[in-house]
C-alpha positions as CSV (number, residue, x, y, z in Angstrom):
1,M,-32.5,-12.1,-50.4
2,N,-31.6,-12.3,-54.0
3,A,-29.1,-9.7,-54.4
4,L,-25.3,-9.5,-53.9
5,S,-23.5,-6.8,-52.1
6,R,-20.7,-4.8,-53.9
7,R,-18.3,-7.0,-51.9
8,E,-19.9,-10.2,-52.8
9,E,-20.0,-9.2,-56.3
10,D,-16.3,-8.2,-56.4
11,T,-15.3,-11.5,-54.8
12,L,-17.1,-13.4,-57.4
13,L,-15.6,-11.7,-60.2
14,K,-12.3,-11.9,-58.9
15,T,-12.5,-15.6,-58.2
16,T,-14.3,-16.1,-61.7
17,K,-11.4,-14.4,-63.4
18,T,-8.9,-16.4,-61.4
19,R,-10.4,-19.5,-62.6
20,A,-10.8,-18.3,-66.1
21,L,-6.9,-17.6,-66.3
22,K,-6.4,-21.2,-65.0
23,E,-8.7,-22.6,-67.7
24,C,-7.2,-20.5,-70.5
25,D,-3.7,-21.0,-69.3
26,P,-2.5,-22.6,-72.5
27,V,-3.9,-19.7,-74.5
28,V,-2.4,-17.1,-72.3
29,K,1.0,-18.5,-72.5
30,E,0.6,-18.7,-76.3
31,F,-0.2,-14.7,-76.2
32,A,2.5,-14.2,-73.7
33,Q,5.1,-15.7,-75.8
34,C,3.8,-13.9,-78.9
35,A,4.1,-10.5,-77.0
36,Q,7.3,-11.1,-75.3
37,G,10.0,-8.6,-76.6
38,R,7.3,-6.6,-78.6
39,T,6.1,-2.9,-78.1
40,L,3.7,-1.6,-80.7
41,S,3.9,-4.5,-83.1
42,V,2.1,-6.8,-80.5
43,A,-1.1,-4.9,-81.7
44,W,-0.9,-6.7,-85.3
45,A,1.6,-9.4,-84.6
46,C,-0.2,-11.0,-82.0
47,R,-3.8,-10.3,-83.0
48,G,-4.9,-13.9,-83.4
49,S,-3.6,-15.1,-80.2
50,Y,-5.2,-12.1,-78.4
51,K,-8.5,-12.9,-80.2
52,L,-8.2,-16.6,-79.0
53,L,-7.4,-15.1,-75.2
54,Q,-10.5,-12.9,-75.3
55,E,-12.8,-15.7,-76.6
56,C,-11.3,-18.0,-73.8
57,M,-11.8,-15.8,-71.2
58,L,-15.3,-14.5,-72.3
59,Q,-16.5,-18.2,-71.9
60,Y,-15.9,-17.9,-68.3
61,T,-16.5,-14.1,-67.3
62,G,-19.1,-13.2,-69.8
63,P,-22.6,-11.9,-68.9
64,E,-24.3,-15.5,-69.2
65,A,-21.3,-17.2,-67.2
66,M,-21.5,-14.5,-64.5
67,E,-25.0,-15.1,-64.1
68,I,-24.6,-18.8,-63.8
69,V,-21.9,-18.1,-61.0
70,R,-24.1,-15.6,-59.2
71,K,-27.1,-17.9,-58.9
72,E,-24.9,-20.7,-57.7
73,Y,-23.4,-18.5,-55.0
74,L,-27.2,-17.4,-54.1
75,R,-28.2,-20.8,-53.9
76,L,-25.4,-21.9,-51.8
77,R,-25.9,-18.8,-49.5
78,E,-29.6,-19.6,-49.2
79,Q,-28.8,-23.0,-48.4
80,S,-26.4,-22.2,-45.7
81,I,-28.8,-19.8,-44.1
82,E,-31.6,-22.2,-43.8
83,T,-31.6,-24.5,-40.8
84,P,-30.8,-28.1,-41.5
85,H,-32.2,-29.3,-38.2
86,S,-35.7,-28.7,-38.8
87,S,-38.3,-30.9,-36.6
88,P,-41.2,-32.8,-38.3
Protein backbone atom coordinates (compact mmCIF):
# COMPACT_ATOMS: atom_id res chain seq x y z
CA MET A 1 0.00 0.00 0.00
CA ASN A 2 1.54 3.31 -1.09
CA ALA A 3 -0.91 5.71 0.49
CA LEU A 4 -0.84 7.31 3.89
CA SER A 5 -3.86 7.51 6.13
CA ARG A 6 -4.96 10.92 7.35
CA ARG A 7 -3.58 10.04 10.77
CA GLU A 8 -0.18 9.03 9.37
CA GLU A 9 -0.03 12.18 7.25
CA ASP A 10 -0.85 14.38 10.27
CA THR A 11 1.73 12.59 12.41
CA LEU A 12 4.42 13.01 9.75
CA LEU A 13 3.60 16.71 9.37
CA LYS A 14 3.74 17.32 13.12
CA THR A 15 7.01 15.41 13.45
CA THR A 16 8.51 17.25 10.50
CA LYS A 17 7.44 20.65 11.85
CA THR A 18 8.95 19.82 15.23
CA ARG A 19 12.23 18.84 13.57
CA ALA A 20 12.15 22.01 11.45
CA LEU A 21 11.70 24.19 14.54
CA LYS A 22 14.68 22.47 16.18
CA GLU A 23 16.84 22.87 13.08
CA CYS A 24 15.77 26.50 12.65
CA ASP A 25 16.09 27.35 16.35
CA PRO A 26 18.59 30.22 15.92
CA VAL A 27 16.37 31.85 13.29
CA VAL A 28 13.27 31.32 15.43
CA LYS A 29 15.00 32.96 18.40
CA GLU A 30 16.12 35.90 16.26
CA PHE A 31 12.55 36.50 15.08
CA ALA A 32 11.17 36.09 18.60
CA GLN A 33 13.63 38.66 19.95
CA CYS A 34 12.68 41.08 17.21
CA ALA A 35 8.96 40.57 17.80
CA GLN A 36 9.19 40.88 21.58
CA GLY A 37 7.27 43.90 22.84
CA ARG A 38 5.88 44.76 19.41
CA THR A 39 2.35 44.57 18.08
CA LEU A 40 1.63 46.05 14.67
CA SER A 41 5.19 47.19 14.05
CA VAL A 42 6.36 43.56 13.94
CA ALA A 43 5.07 43.44 10.35
CA TRP A 44 7.71 45.85 9.04
CA ALA A 45 10.33 45.88 11.80
CA CYS A 46 10.89 42.11 11.69
CA ARG A 47 10.23 41.49 8.02
CA GLY A 48 13.78 40.32 7.33
CA SER A 49 13.99 37.87 10.19
CA TYR A 50 10.49 36.57 9.39
CA LYS A 51 11.53 35.94 5.79
CA LEU A 52 14.60 34.03 7.00
CA LEU A 53 12.38 32.00 9.33
CA GLN A 54 10.00 31.12 6.49
CA GLU A 55 12.89 30.10 4.23
CA CYS A 56 14.42 27.92 6.92
CA MET A 57 11.11 26.19 7.72
CA LEU A 58 10.38 25.65 4.04
CA GLN A 59 13.57 23.58 3.71
CA TYR A 60 12.04 21.01 6.03
CA THR A 61 8.29 21.38 5.48
CA GLY A 62 8.01 22.34 1.81
CA PRO A 63 6.41 20.04 -0.77
CA GLU A 64 9.71 18.50 -1.91
CA ALA A 65 10.93 17.89 1.64
CA MET A 66 7.58 16.38 2.66
CA GLU A 67 7.62 14.06 -0.35
CA ILE A 68 11.03 12.75 0.76
CA VAL A 69 9.70 12.21 4.30
CA ARG A 70 6.63 10.37 2.96
CA LYS A 71 8.71 8.09 0.73
CA GLU A 72 11.05 7.23 3.58
CA TYR A 73 8.11 6.54 5.89
CA LEU A 74 6.47 4.29 3.28
CA ARG A 75 9.77 2.47 2.70
CA LEU A 76 10.20 1.83 6.42
CA ARG A 77 6.57 0.78 6.80
CA GLU A 78 6.87 -1.64 3.89
CA GLN A 79 10.13 -2.99 5.28
CA SER A 80 8.52 -3.66 8.67
CA ILE A 81 5.61 -5.49 7.03
CA GLU A 82 7.84 -7.86 5.06
CA THR A 83 8.79 -11.02 6.87
CA PRO A 84 12.51 -10.97 7.61
CA HIS A 85 12.60 -14.75 8.14
CA SER A 86 12.18 -16.10 4.62
CA SER A 87 13.35 -19.62 3.91
CA PRO A 88 15.54 -20.32 0.82
